[in-house]
Biopython code that builds the backbone (N, CA, C, O; Angstrom):
import numpy as np
from Bio.PDB.StructureBuilder import StructureBuilder

atoms = [
    (1, "UNK", "N", (-34.550, 45.450, -14.314)),
    (1, "UNK", "CA", (-33.827, 44.710, -13.087)),
    (1, "UNK", "C", (-34.817, 44.962, -11.621)),
    (1, "UNK", "O", (-35.505, 45.911, -11.247)),
    (2, "UNK", "N", (-34.554, 43.824, -11.123)),
    (2, "UNK", "CA", (-34.960, 43.558, -9.567)),
    (2, "UNK", "C", (-34.373, 44.583, -8.585)),
    (2, "UNK", "O", (-33.223, 44.994, -8.745)),
    (3, "UNK", "N", (-35.089, 44.969, -7.645)),
    (3, "UNK", "CA", (-34.591, 45.467, -6.711)),
    (3, "UNK", "C", (-34.257, 44.970, -5.450)),
    (3, "UNK", "O", (-35.243, 44.367, -5.026)),
    (4, "UNK", "N", (-33.431, 44.939, -4.730)),
    (4, "UNK", "CA", (-32.922, 44.052, -3.461)),
    (4, "UNK", "C", (-33.456, 44.817, -2.349)),
    (4, "UNK", "O", (-33.646, 46.026, -2.477)),
    (5, "UNK", "N", (-33.692, 44.254, -1.358)),
    (5, "UNK", "CA", (-33.789, 44.855, 0.032)),
    (5, "UNK", "C", (-32.810, 44.940, 0.756)),
    (5, "UNK", "O", (-32.141, 43.931, 0.979)),
    (6, "UNK", "N", (-32.527, 45.985, 1.224)),
    (6, "UNK", "CA", (-31.128, 46.671, 1.935)),
    (6, "UNK", "C", (-30.273, 47.527, 1.405)),
    (6, "UNK", "O", (-30.741, 48.088, 0.414)),
    (7, "UNK", "N", (-29.068, 47.882, 1.720)),
    (7, "UNK", "CA", (-28.293, 48.509, 1.465)),
    (7, "UNK", "C", (-28.012, 48.119, -0.180)),
    (7, "UNK", "O", (-28.169, 47.039, -0.749)),
    (8, "UNK", "N", (-27.562, 49.355, -0.680)),
    (8, "UNK", "CA", (-27.042, 49.131, -2.162)),
    (8, "UNK", "C", (-26.168, 48.749, -2.396)),
    (8, "UNK", "O", (-25.969, 48.650, -3.606)),
    (9, "UNK", "N", (-24.972, 48.239, -1.396)),
    (9, "UNK", "CA", (-23.873, 47.489, -1.370)),
    (9, "UNK", "C", (-23.866, 46.317, -1.093)),
    (9, "UNK", "O", (-23.037, 45.573, -1.618)),
    (10, "UNK", "N", (-24.735, 45.882, -0.247)),
    (10, "UNK", "CA", (-25.020, 44.754, 0.665)),
    (10, "UNK", "C", (-25.341, 43.424, -0.496)),
    (10, "UNK", "O", (-25.882, 43.766, -1.547)),
    (11, "UNK", "N", (-25.060, 42.156, -0.331)),
    (11, "UNK", "CA", (-25.241, 41.158, -1.149)),
    (11, "UNK", "C", (-25.609, 40.136, -0.160)),
    (11, "UNK", "O", (-24.983, 39.836, 0.857)),
    (12, "UNK", "N", (-26.817, 39.594, -0.640)),
    (12, "UNK", "CA", (-27.549, 38.458, 0.484)),
    (12, "UNK", "C", (-26.647, 37.481, -0.057)),
    (12, "UNK", "O", (-26.387, 37.595, -1.255)),
    (13, "UNK", "N", (-26.035, 36.395, 0.688)),
    (13, "UNK", "CA", (-25.269, 35.296, 0.640)),
    (13, "UNK", "C", (-26.063, 34.109, 1.051)),
    (13, "UNK", "O", (-26.625, 34.174, 2.144)),
    (14, "UNK", "N", (-26.185, 33.076, 0.363)),
    (14, "UNK", "CA", (-26.935, 31.626, 0.614)),
    (14, "UNK", "C", (-26.421, 31.239, 2.066)),
    (14, "UNK", "O", (-25.208, 31.394, 2.207)),
    (15, "UNK", "N", (-26.945, 30.879, 2.903)),
    (15, "UNK", "CA", (-26.505, 30.420, 4.160)),
    (15, "UNK", "C", (-26.162, 28.629, 4.142)),
    (15, "UNK", "O", (-26.968, 27.749, 3.839)),
    (16, "UNK", "N", (-25.021, 28.488, 4.477)),
    (16, "UNK", "CA", (-24.811, 27.020, 4.769)),
    (16, "UNK", "C", (-25.497, 26.186, 5.353)),
    (16, "UNK", "O", (-25.931, 26.675, 6.397)),
    (17, "UNK", "N", (-25.917, 24.837, 5.152)),
    (17, "UNK", "CA", (-26.481, 24.033, 5.897)),
    (17, "UNK", "C", (-26.325, 23.909, 7.186)),
    (17, "UNK", "O", (-25.266, 23.434, 7.595)),
    (18, "UNK", "N", (-27.346, 24.309, 8.109)),
    (18, "UNK", "CA", (-27.097, 23.618, 9.716)),
    (18, "UNK", "C", (-26.791, 24.985, 10.318)),
    (18, "UNK", "O", (-26.613, 24.969, 11.536)),
    (19, "UNK", "N", (-26.671, 26.442, 9.562)),
    (19, "UNK", "CA", (-26.171, 27.412, 9.842)),
    (19, "UNK", "C", (-27.531, 28.473, 10.644)),
    (19, "UNK", "O", (-27.357, 29.558, 11.198)),
    (20, "UNK", "N", (-28.716, 27.797, 10.484)),
    (20, "UNK", "CA", (-29.907, 28.595, 11.039)),
    (20, "UNK", "C", (-29.468, 28.708, 12.535)),
    (20, "UNK", "O", (-28.869, 27.739, 13.003)),
    (21, "UNK", "N", (-29.708, 29.814, 13.349)),
    (21, "UNK", "CA", (-29.441, 30.067, 14.612)),
    (21, "UNK", "C", (-30.191, 29.189, 15.449)),
    (21, "UNK", "O", (-29.712, 29.147, 16.582)),
    (22, "UNK", "N", (-31.082, 28.558, 15.309)),
    (22, "UNK", "CA", (-31.903, 27.837, 16.126)),
    (22, "UNK", "C", (-31.561, 26.248, 15.688)),
    (22, "UNK", "O", (-32.100, 25.318, 16.288)),
    (23, "UNK", "N", (-30.666, 26.042, 14.646)),
    (23, "UNK", "CA", (-30.294, 24.638, 14.592)),
    (23, "UNK", "C", (-28.967, 24.530, 14.737)),
    (23, "UNK", "O", (-28.217, 25.414, 14.320)),
    (24, "UNK", "N", (-28.482, 23.328, 15.403)),
    (24, "UNK", "CA", (-27.257, 23.004, 15.706)),
    (24, "UNK", "C", (-26.495, 21.988, 14.954)),
    (24, "UNK", "O", (-27.007, 20.874, 14.853)),
    (25, "UNK", "N", (-25.413, 22.197, 14.445)),
    (25, "UNK", "CA", (-24.586, 21.047, 14.013)),
    (25, "UNK", "C", (-24.745, 19.896, 14.576)),
    (25, "UNK", "O", (-24.398, 19.759, 15.749)),
    (26, "UNK", "N", (-25.371, 18.704, 13.768)),
    (26, "UNK", "CA", (-25.427, 17.462, 14.491)),
    (26, "UNK", "C", (-23.881, 16.934, 15.087)),
    (26, "UNK", "O", (-23.867, 16.176, 16.057)),
    (27, "UNK", "N", (-22.894, 17.276, 14.597)),
    (27, "UNK", "CA", (-21.523, 16.815, 15.108)),
    (27, "UNK", "C", (-21.203, 17.441, 16.476)),
    (27, "UNK", "O", (-20.438, 16.827, 17.220)),
    (28, "UNK", "N", (-21.689, 18.525, 16.835)),
    (28, "UNK", "CA", (-21.472, 19.329, 17.707)),
    (28, "UNK", "C", (-22.605, 18.794, 18.899)),
    (28, "UNK", "O", (-22.354, 18.824, 20.104)),
    (29, "UNK", "N", (-23.670, 18.387, 18.414)),
    (29, "UNK", "CA", (-24.745, 17.996, 19.602)),
    (29, "UNK", "C", (-24.264, 16.324, 19.894)),
    (29, "UNK", "O", (-24.688, 15.759, 20.902)),
    (30, "UNK", "N", (-23.512, 15.734, 19.094)),
    (30, "UNK", "CA", (-23.273, 14.287, 19.347)),
    (30, "UNK", "C", (-21.738, 14.540, 20.403)),
    (30, "UNK", "O", (-21.581, 13.887, 21.435)),
    (31, "UNK", "N", (-21.035, 15.256, 20.069)),
    (31, "UNK", "CA", (-19.831, 15.662, 20.795)),
    (31, "UNK", "C", (-20.261, 15.968, 22.332)),
    (31, "UNK", "O", (-19.707, 15.402, 23.274)),
    (32, "UNK", "N", (-21.394, 17.001, 22.508)),
    (32, "UNK", "CA", (-21.797, 17.458, 23.659)),
    (32, "UNK", "C", (-22.563, 16.084, 24.446)),
    (32, "UNK", "O", (-22.735, 16.111, 25.665)),
    (33, "UNK", "N", (-22.857, 15.280, 23.879)),
    (33, "UNK", "CA", (-23.576, 13.883, 24.491)),
    (33, "UNK", "C", (-22.278, 13.261, 24.733)),
    (33, "UNK", "O", (-21.900, 13.143, 25.899)),
    (34, "UNK", "N", (-21.644, 12.900, 23.889)),
    (34, "UNK", "CA", (-20.347, 11.814, 24.080)),
    (34, "UNK", "C", (-19.059, 12.708, 23.718)),
    (34, "UNK", "O", (-18.828, 12.930, 22.529)),
    (35, "UNK", "N", (-18.012, 13.351, 24.962)),
    (35, "UNK", "CA", (-17.072, 13.831, 24.521)),
    (35, "UNK", "C", (-15.890, 12.912, 23.915)),
    (35, "UNK", "O", (-14.987, 13.562, 23.389)),
    (36, "UNK", "N", (-15.778, 11.832, 23.904)),
    (36, "UNK", "CA", (-15.337, 10.898, 23.344)),
    (36, "UNK", "C", (-15.607, 10.451, 21.752)),
    (36, "UNK", "O", (-15.186, 9.397, 21.274)),
    (37, "UNK", "N", (-16.305, 11.342, 21.101)),
    (37, "UNK", "CA", (-17.309, 10.818, 19.847)),
    (37, "UNK", "C", (-16.158, 10.736, 18.747)),
    (37, "UNK", "O", (-15.212, 11.519, 18.665)),
    (38, "UNK", "N", (-16.372, 9.810, 18.040)),
    (38, "UNK", "CA", (-15.460, 9.417, 16.884)),
    (38, "UNK", "C", (-15.921, 9.454, 15.485)),
    (38, "UNK", "O", (-15.244, 9.269, 14.473)),
    (39, "UNK", "N", (-17.415, 9.771, 15.601)),
    (39, "UNK", "CA", (-17.875, 10.433, 14.246)),
    (39, "UNK", "C", (-18.636, 9.185, 13.508)),
    (39, "UNK", "O", (-18.915, 9.258, 12.312)),
    (40, "UNK", "N", (-18.990, 7.899, 14.390)),
    (40, "UNK", "CA", (-19.666, 6.775, 13.573)),
    (40, "UNK", "C", (-21.000, 6.698, 14.211)),
    (40, "UNK", "O", (-21.760, 5.934, 13.615)),
    (41, "UNK", "N", (-21.445, 7.218, 15.149)),
    (41, "UNK", "CA", (-23.046, 7.144, 15.714)),
    (41, "UNK", "C", (-23.017, 7.916, 16.652)),
    (41, "UNK", "O", (-21.912, 8.277, 17.057)),
    (42, "UNK", "N", (-24.192, 8.397, 17.272)),
    (42, "UNK", "CA", (-24.549, 9.275, 18.022)),
    (42, "UNK", "C", (-24.402, 8.551, 19.339)),
    (42, "UNK", "O", (-23.776, 9.010, 20.294)),
    (43, "UNK", "N", (-25.106, 7.233, 19.323)),
    (43, "UNK", "CA", (-25.111, 6.366, 20.564)),
    (43, "UNK", "C", (-23.551, 6.072, 21.047)),
    (43, "UNK", "O", (-22.812, 5.399, 20.330)),
    (44, "UNK", "N", (-23.145, 6.569, 22.188)),
    (44, "UNK", "CA", (-21.793, 6.199, 22.653)),
    (44, "UNK", "C", (-21.173, 4.774, 22.411)),
    (44, "UNK", "O", (-20.125, 4.580, 21.795)),
    (45, "UNK", "N", (-21.908, 3.875, 22.938)),
    (45, "UNK", "CA", (-21.683, 2.448, 22.850)),
    (45, "UNK", "C", (-21.343, 2.056, 21.577)),
    (45, "UNK", "O", (-20.268, 1.509, 21.329)),
    (46, "UNK", "N", (-22.489, 2.385, 20.453)),
    (46, "UNK", "CA", (-22.363, 1.933, 19.201)),
    (46, "UNK", "C", (-21.094, 2.918, 18.520)),
    (46, "UNK", "O", (-20.509, 2.376, 17.582)),
    (47, "UNK", "N", (-20.695, 4.072, 18.837)),
    (47, "UNK", "CA", (-19.767, 4.637, 18.107)),
    (47, "UNK", "C", (-18.505, 4.092, 18.550)),
    (47, "UNK", "O", (-17.647, 4.094, 17.666)),
    (48, "UNK", "N", (-18.087, 3.549, 19.854)),
    (48, "UNK", "CA", (-16.978, 2.716, 20.080)),
    (48, "UNK", "C", (-16.738, 1.385, 19.414)),
    (48, "UNK", "O", (-15.705, 0.840, 19.025)),
    (49, "UNK", "N", (-17.983, 1.034, 19.403)),
    (49, "UNK", "CA", (-18.035, -0.495, 18.789)),
    (49, "UNK", "C", (-17.811, -0.239, 16.881)),
    (49, "UNK", "O", (-17.306, -1.096, 16.155)),
    (50, "UNK", "N", (-18.098, 0.520, 16.610)),
    (50, "UNK", "CA", (-17.956, 1.033, 15.307)),
    (50, "UNK", "C", (-16.734, 1.350, 14.896)),
    (50, "UNK", "O", (-16.252, 0.910, 13.852)),
    (51, "UNK", "N", (-16.023, 2.294, 15.841)),
    (51, "UNK", "CA", (-14.608, 2.903, 15.702)),
    (51, "UNK", "C", (-13.838, 1.604, 15.609)),
    (51, "UNK", "O", (-13.261, 1.274, 14.573)),
    (52, "UNK", "N", (-13.837, 0.746, 16.901)),
    (52, "UNK", "CA", (-12.934, -0.333, 16.780)),
    (52, "UNK", "C", (-12.949, -1.575, 15.661)),
    (52, "UNK", "O", (-11.977, -2.246, 15.314)),
    (53, "UNK", "N", (-14.453, -1.699, 15.152)),
    (53, "UNK", "CA", (-14.412, -2.480, 13.950)),
    (53, "UNK", "C", (-13.884, -1.837, 12.807)),
    (53, "UNK", "O", (-13.078, -2.377, 12.050)),
    (54, "UNK", "N", (-14.298, -0.767, 12.680)),
    (54, "UNK", "CA", (-13.273, 0.042, 11.574)),
    (54, "UNK", "C", (-11.702, 0.122, 11.375)),
    (54, "UNK", "O", (-11.020, 0.198, 10.353)),
    (55, "UNK", "N", (-11.367, 0.077, 12.759)),
    (55, "UNK", "CA", (-9.819, 0.169, 13.139)),
    (55, "UNK", "C", (-9.371, -0.999, 12.523)),
    (55, "UNK", "O", (-8.628, -1.144, 11.552)),
    (56, "UNK", "N", (-10.264, -2.280, 13.649)),
    (56, "UNK", "CA", (-9.708, -3.669, 13.146)),
    (56, "UNK", "C", (-9.774, -3.928, 11.658)),
    (56, "UNK", "O", (-8.688, -4.272, 11.191)),
    (57, "UNK", "N", (-10.634, -3.860, 10.914)),
    (57, "UNK", "CA", (-10.898, -3.982, 9.502)),
    (57, "UNK", "C", (-9.885, -3.111, 8.944)),
    (57, "UNK", "O", (-9.310, -3.927, 8.224)),
    (58, "UNK", "N", (-9.241, -1.971, 8.771)),
    (58, "UNK", "CA", (-8.443, -1.336, 8.343)),
    (58, "UNK", "C", (-7.033, -1.556, 8.442)),
    (58, "UNK", "O", (-6.273, -1.328, 7.501)),
    (59, "UNK", "N", (-6.596, -2.070, 9.747)),
    (59, "UNK", "CA", (-5.284, -2.664, 10.103)),
    (59, "UNK", "C", (-5.325, -4.083, 9.742)),
    (59, "UNK", "O", (-4.174, -4.491, 9.583)),
    (60, "UNK", "N", (-6.145, -4.930, 9.566)),
    (60, "UNK", "CA", (-6.253, -6.297, 8.946)),
    (60, "UNK", "C", (-6.049, -6.133, 7.507)),
    (60, "UNK", "O", (-5.089, -6.658, 6.943)),
    (61, "UNK", "N", (-6.935, -5.408, 6.881)),
    (61, "UNK", "CA", (-6.589, -5.167, 5.293)),
    (61, "UNK", "C", (-5.268, -5.113, 4.960)),
    (61, "UNK", "O", (-4.742, -5.949, 4.226)),
    (62, "UNK", "N", (-4.412, -3.735, 5.688)),
    (62, "UNK", "CA", (-3.287, -3.382, 5.533)),
    (62, "UNK", "C", (-2.112, -4.050, 5.716)),
    (62, "UNK", "O", (-0.985, -3.818, 5.279)),
    (63, "UNK", "N", (-2.693, -5.244, 6.694)),
    (63, "UNK", "CA", (-1.644, -6.160, 7.111)),
    (63, "UNK", "C", (-1.491, -7.436, 5.968)),
    (63, "UNK", "O", (-0.475, -8.088, 5.726)),
    (64, "UNK", "N", (-2.709, -7.550, 5.416)),
    (64, "UNK", "CA", (-2.736, -8.617, 4.700)),
    (64, "UNK", "C", (-2.552, -8.211, 3.083)),
    (64, "UNK", "O", (-1.915, -8.983, 2.367)),
    (65, "UNK", "N", (-3.025, -7.194, 2.620)),
    (65, "UNK", "CA", (-2.833, -6.859, 1.245)),
    (65, "UNK", "C", (-1.083, -6.369, 1.311)),
    (65, "UNK", "O", (-0.320, -6.641, 0.384)),
    (66, "UNK", "N", (-0.597, -5.549, 2.678)),
    (66, "UNK", "CA", (0.619, -5.618, 2.429)),
    (66, "UNK", "C", (1.438, -6.631, 2.431)),
    (66, "UNK", "O", (2.429, -6.333, 1.763)),
    (67, "UNK", "N", (1.508, -7.753, 2.887)),
    (67, "UNK", "CA", (2.304, -8.763, 2.993)),
    (67, "UNK", "C", (2.120, -9.729, 1.565)),
    (67, "UNK", "O", (2.994, -10.384, 0.997)),
    (68, "UNK", "N", (0.840, -9.592, 1.243)),
    (68, "UNK", "CA", (0.745, -10.130, -0.263)),
    (68, "UNK", "C", (1.355, -9.565, -1.211)),
    (68, "UNK", "O", (1.800, -10.234, -2.143)),
    (69, "UNK", "N", (1.493, -8.218, -1.154)),
    (69, "UNK", "CA", (2.136, -7.153, -2.145)),
    (69, "UNK", "C", (3.802, -7.744, -1.809)),
    (69, "UNK", "O", (4.549, -8.283, -2.626)),
    (70, "UNK", "N", (4.029, -7.513, -0.663)),
    (70, "UNK", "CA", (5.628, -8.381, -0.367)),
    (70, "UNK", "C", (6.058, -9.594, -1.015)),
    (70, "UNK", "O", (6.988, -9.892, -1.764)),
    (71, "UNK", "N", (5.063, -10.214, -0.476)),
    (71, "UNK", "CA", (5.530, -11.814, -1.210)),
    (71, "UNK", "C", (5.465, -11.939, -2.558)),
    (71, "UNK", "O", (6.071, -12.916, -3.000)),
    (72, "UNK", "N", (4.769, -11.064, -3.553)),
    (72, "UNK", "CA", (4.795, -11.191, -4.892)),
    (72, "UNK", "C", (5.794, -10.321, -5.645)),
    (72, "UNK", "O", (6.111, -10.388, -6.832)),
    (73, "UNK", "N", (6.290, -9.353, -4.542)),
    (73, "UNK", "CA", (7.396, -8.464, -5.464)),
    (73, "UNK", "C", (8.412, -9.347, -6.148)),
    (73, "UNK", "O", (8.840, -10.418, -5.717)),
    (74, "UNK", "N", (8.726, -8.761, -7.247)),
    (74, "UNK", "CA", (9.503, -9.657, -8.083)),
    (74, "UNK", "C", (11.124, -9.820, -7.740)),
    (74, "UNK", "O", (11.730, -8.952, -7.112)),
    (75, "UNK", "N", (11.817, -11.159, -8.278)),
    (75, "UNK", "CA", (12.894, -11.300, -7.427)),
    (75, "UNK", "C", (13.992, -10.121, -7.641)),
    (75, "UNK", "O", (14.298, -9.911, -8.814)),
    (76, "UNK", "N", (14.561, -9.403, -6.740)),
    (76, "UNK", "CA", (15.235, -8.355, -6.737)),
    (76, "UNK", "C", (16.469, -8.909, -6.861)),
    (76, "UNK", "O", (16.913, -9.724, -6.052)),
    (77, "UNK", "N", (17.179, -8.436, -8.031)),
    (77, "UNK", "CA", (18.778, -8.987, -8.080)),
    (77, "UNK", "C", (18.931, -9.874, -8.996)),
    (77, "UNK", "O", (19.922, -9.859, -9.727)),
    (78, "UNK", "N", (17.850, -10.897, -9.107)),
    (78, "UNK", "CA", (17.697, -12.291, -9.851)),
    (78, "UNK", "C", (18.317, -13.051, -8.846)),
    (78, "UNK", "O", (19.023, -13.938, -9.324)),
    (79, "UNK", "N", (18.296, -13.010, -7.547)),
    (79, "UNK", "CA", (19.136, -13.850, -6.594)),
    (79, "UNK", "C", (18.693, -15.063, -6.851)),
    (79, "UNK", "O", (19.544, -15.827, -7.307)),
    (80, "UNK", "N", (16.971, -15.748, -6.614)),
    (80, "UNK", "CA", (16.550, -17.007, -6.869)),
    (80, "UNK", "C", (16.791, -17.371, -8.534)),
    (80, "UNK", "O", (16.985, -18.566, -8.761)),
    (81, "UNK", "N", (16.795, -16.711, -9.376)),
    (81, "UNK", "CA", (17.236, -17.416, -10.703)),
    (81, "UNK", "C", (18.395, -18.007, -10.768)),
    (81, "UNK", "O", (18.488, -19.177, -11.138)),
    (82, "UNK", "N", (19.640, -17.133, -10.346)),
    (82, "UNK", "CA", (20.787, -17.689, -10.061)),
    (82, "UNK", "C", (20.817, -18.615, -9.407)),
    (82, "UNK", "O", (21.754, -19.367, -9.676)),
    (83, "UNK", "N", (20.017, -19.003, -8.421)),
    (83, "UNK", "CA", (20.375, -20.342, -7.371)),
    (83, "UNK", "C", (19.684, -21.381, -8.341)),
    (83, "UNK", "O", (20.337, -22.302, -8.834)),
    (84, "UNK", "N", (18.361, -21.202, -8.593)),
    (84, "UNK", "CA", (17.983, -22.389, -9.565)),
    (84, "UNK", "C", (18.968, -22.435, -11.042)),
    (84, "UNK", "O", (19.184, -23.619, -11.299)),
    (85, "UNK", "N", (19.402, -21.823, -11.726)),
    (85, "UNK", "CA", (20.730, -21.936, -12.614)),
    (85, "UNK", "C", (21.699, -22.741, -12.396)),
    (85, "UNK", "O", (22.120, -23.708, -13.030)),
    (86, "UNK", "N", (22.134, -22.073, -11.088)),
    (86, "UNK", "CA", (23.261, -22.870, -10.618)),
    (86, "UNK", "C", (22.998, -24.476, -10.096)),
    (86, "UNK", "O", (23.864, -25.350, -10.128)),
    (87, "UNK", "N", (21.799, -24.634, -9.677)),
    (87, "UNK", "CA", (21.357, -26.098, -9.226)),
    (87, "UNK", "C", (21.397, -26.880, -10.687)),
    (87, "UNK", "O", (21.706, -28.067, -10.785)),
    (88, "UNK", "N", (21.068, -26.107, -11.712)),
    (88, "UNK", "CA", (20.676, -26.996, -12.608)),
    (88, "UNK", "C", (21.964, -27.355, -13.487)),
    (88, "UNK", "O", (21.942, -28.225, -14.358)),
    (89, "UNK", "N", (23.067, -26.604, -13.170)),
    (89, "UNK", "CA", (24.342, -26.490, -13.825)),
    (89, "UNK", "C", (25.208, -27.376, -13.046)),
    (89, "UNK", "O", (26.270, -27.838, -13.464)),
    (90, "UNK", "N", (24.636, -27.616, -11.743)),
    (90, "UNK", "CA", (25.405, -29.019, -10.625)),
    (90, "UNK", "C", (25.128, -29.969, -11.275)),
    (90, "UNK", "O", (25.970, -30.677, -11.826)),
    (91, "UNK", "N", (23.489, -30.207, -11.336)),
    (91, "UNK", "CA", (23.135, -31.524, -11.576)),
    (91, "UNK", "C", (23.510, -32.025, -12.999)),
    (91, "UNK", "O", (23.761, -33.219, -13.162)),
    (92, "UNK", "N", (23.552, -31.184, -13.990)),
    (92, "UNK", "CA", (24.100, -31.276, -15.285)),
    (92, "UNK", "C", (25.461, -32.161, -15.441)),
    (92, "UNK", "O", (25.676, -33.233, -16.005)),
    (93, "UNK", "N", (26.445, -31.099, -14.568)),
    (93, "UNK", "CA", (27.766, -31.962, -14.453)),
    (93, "UNK", "C", (28.066, -33.081, -13.753)),
    (93, "UNK", "O", (28.934, -33.928, -13.965)),
    (94, "UNK", "N", (26.976, -32.963, -12.601)),
    (94, "UNK", "CA", (27.070, -34.599, -12.252)),
    (94, "UNK", "C", (26.739, -35.581, -12.977)),
    (94, "UNK", "O", (27.498, -36.549, -13.018)),
    (95, "UNK", "N", (25.492, -35.577, -13.750)),
    (95, "UNK", "CA", (25.203, -36.364, -14.729)),
    (95, "UNK", "C", (26.404, -36.806, -15.875)),
    (95, "UNK", "O", (26.722, -37.959, -16.167)),
    (96, "UNK", "N", (26.966, -35.552, -16.427)),
    (96, "UNK", "CA", (28.136, -36.063, -17.023)),
    (96, "UNK", "C", (29.412, -36.593, -16.547)),
    (96, "UNK", "O", (30.295, -37.087, -17.249)),
    (97, "UNK", "N", (29.413, -36.429, -15.198)),
    (97, "UNK", "CA", (30.816, -36.709, -14.479)),
    (97, "UNK", "C", (31.784, -35.869, -14.644)),
    (97, "UNK", "O", (32.961, -36.225, -14.591)),
    (98, "UNK", "N", (31.444, -34.759, -14.845)),
    (98, "UNK", "CA", (32.731, -33.418, -14.804)),
    (98, "UNK", "C", (32.713, -33.159, -13.670)),
    (98, "UNK", "O", (31.777, -33.484, -12.938)),
    (99, "UNK", "N", (33.815, -32.473, -13.252)),
    (99, "UNK", "CA", (33.790, -31.641, -11.887)),
    (99, "UNK", "C", (33.005, -30.348, -11.933)),
    (99, "UNK", "O", (32.750, -29.631, -12.901)),
    (100, "UNK", "N", (32.717, -30.235, -10.796)),
    (100, "UNK", "CA", (31.714, -28.982, -10.713)),
    (100, "UNK", "C", (32.231, -27.779, -11.127)),
    (100, "UNK", "O", (31.523, -26.929, -11.666)),
    (101, "UNK", "N", (33.719, -27.595, -10.868)),
    (101, "UNK", "CA", (34.343, -26.563, -11.111)),
    (101, "UNK", "C", (35.829, -26.471, -11.775)),
    (101, "UNK", "O", (36.706, -26.976, -11.075)),
    (102, "UNK", "N", (36.112, -26.095, -12.601)),
    (102, "UNK", "CA", (37.537, -26.119, -13.289)),
    (102, "UNK", "C", (38.294, -24.942, -13.185)),
    (102, "UNK", "O", (37.941, -23.945, -12.555)),
    (103, "UNK", "N", (39.091, -25.041, -13.661)),
    (103, "UNK", "CA", (40.446, -23.978, -13.394)),
    (103, "UNK", "C", (39.985, -22.949, -14.660)),
    (103, "UNK", "O", (40.067, -21.726, -14.547)),
    (104, "UNK", "N", (39.511, -23.592, -15.824)),
    (104, "UNK", "CA", (39.148, -22.493, -17.263)),
    (104, "UNK", "C", (37.718, -22.223, -17.067)),
    (104, "UNK", "O", (36.810, -22.951, -16.667)),
    (105, "UNK", "N", (37.740, -20.932, -17.468)),
    (105, "UNK", "CA", (36.044, -20.568, -17.455)),
    (105, "UNK", "C", (35.512, -21.111, -19.010)),
    (105, "UNK", "O", (34.344, -21.449, -19.200)),
    (106, "UNK", "N", (36.526, -21.136, -20.041)),
    (106, "UNK", "CA", (36.469, -21.200, -21.330)),
    (106, "UNK", "C", (37.167, -22.903, -21.666)),
    (106, "UNK", "O", (38.059, -23.289, -20.910)),
    (107, "UNK", "N", (36.799, -23.625, -22.561)),
    (107, "UNK", "CA", (37.209, -24.394, -22.945)),
    (107, "UNK", "C", (38.655, -24.129, -23.516)),
    (107, "UNK", "O", (38.729, -23.310, -24.432)),
    (108, "UNK", "N", (39.856, -24.757, -23.058)),
    (108, "UNK", "CA", (40.891, -24.264, -23.775)),
    (108, "UNK", "C", (41.259, -24.714, -25.262)),
    (108, "UNK", "O", (42.040, -24.075, -25.966)),
    (109, "UNK", "N", (40.530, -26.029, -25.714)),
    (109, "UNK", "CA", (40.713, -26.575, -26.968)),
    (109, "UNK", "C", (39.837, -25.915, -28.066)),
    (109, "UNK", "O", (39.943, -26.044, -29.286)),
    (110, "UNK", "N", (38.960, -25.189, -27.364)),
    (110, "UNK", "CA", (38.067, -24.533, -28.436)),
    (110, "UNK", "C", (38.205, -22.730, -28.666)),
    (110, "UNK", "O", (37.421, -21.915, -29.152)),
    (111, "UNK", "N", (39.459, -22.604, -28.119)),
    (111, "UNK", "CA", (39.870, -21.142, -28.041)),
    (111, "UNK", "C", (40.985, -20.926, -29.059)),
    (111, "UNK", "O", (42.021, -21.583, -28.966)),
    (112, "UNK", "N", (40.821, -20.091, -29.959)),
    (112, "UNK", "CA", (42.001, -19.901, -30.851)),
    (112, "UNK", "C", (43.131, -19.035, -30.444)),
    (112, "UNK", "O", (43.045, -17.812, -30.552)),
    (113, "UNK", "N", (44.305, -19.685, -29.927)),
    (113, "UNK", "CA", (45.501, -19.266, -29.533)),
    (113, "UNK", "C", (46.430, -18.717, -30.557)),
    (113, "UNK", "O", (46.395, -19.138, -31.713)),
    (114, "UNK", "N", (47.316, -17.730, -30.148)),
    (114, "UNK", "CA", (48.223, -17.467, -31.362)),
    (114, "UNK", "C", (49.457, -18.586, -31.248)),
    (114, "UNK", "O", (49.793, -19.073, -30.169)),
    (115, "UNK", "N", (50.011, -18.883, -32.379)),
    (115, "UNK", "CA", (51.287, -19.680, -32.492)),
    (115, "UNK", "C", (52.071, -19.581, -31.394)),
    (115, "UNK", "O", (52.121, -18.464, -30.878)),
    (116, "UNK", "N", (52.885, -20.717, -30.755)),
    (116, "UNK", "CA", (53.754, -20.445, -29.735)),
    (116, "UNK", "C", (55.146, -19.763, -29.976)),
    (116, "UNK", "O", (56.042, -19.659, -29.138)),
    (117, "UNK", "N", (55.171, -19.185, -31.652)),
    (117, "UNK", "CA", (56.538, -18.402, -31.892)),
    (117, "UNK", "C", (56.409, -17.149, -31.395)),
    (117, "UNK", "O", (57.347, -16.355, -31.468)),
]
sb = StructureBuilder()
sb.init_structure("model")
sb.init_model(0)
sb.init_chain("A")
sb.init_seg("    ")
for serial, (resi, resn, name, xyz) in enumerate(atoms, 1):
    if name == "N":
        sb.init_residue(resn, " ", resi, " ")
    sb.init_atom(name, np.array(xyz, "f"), 0.0, 1.0, " ", f" {name:<3s}", serial, name[0])
structure = sb.get_structure()
C-alpha cells in the first residue's frame, strides 16, 4: 500500500478545470469586460451580433417549421373529405338530371316493406 501525505482521513480530490487560484474562469473574465455578455464571444460587438443572428435563425426556423407542420396536419374531422365527396355527389346528380335532395334517404322501390294488411 502506498502512503498518502496528509492526515489519515483526508482524501485528495482532483481539482476541476479552471479551479486554480491564479486562473479565473473565462466566462467571468468575459462578463467583467462586457456586463451584457451573452456567451457567444469575448468581443462585445461580436457577442451582440452573434446573439442576434442566433435569435433570428432560431425564430425563423420555429416559424417556418411550425407553419409547415400546421399546413401538413391531417384533415381533422374529415371536413375536407366530406366537402369533396358532396361536390362529387352534386355533379353526379346534375349529370343524371336528378334533384339534388330528395325526401327519401333510401329508394322506396328497393326497400322490402311489410304487406299493407
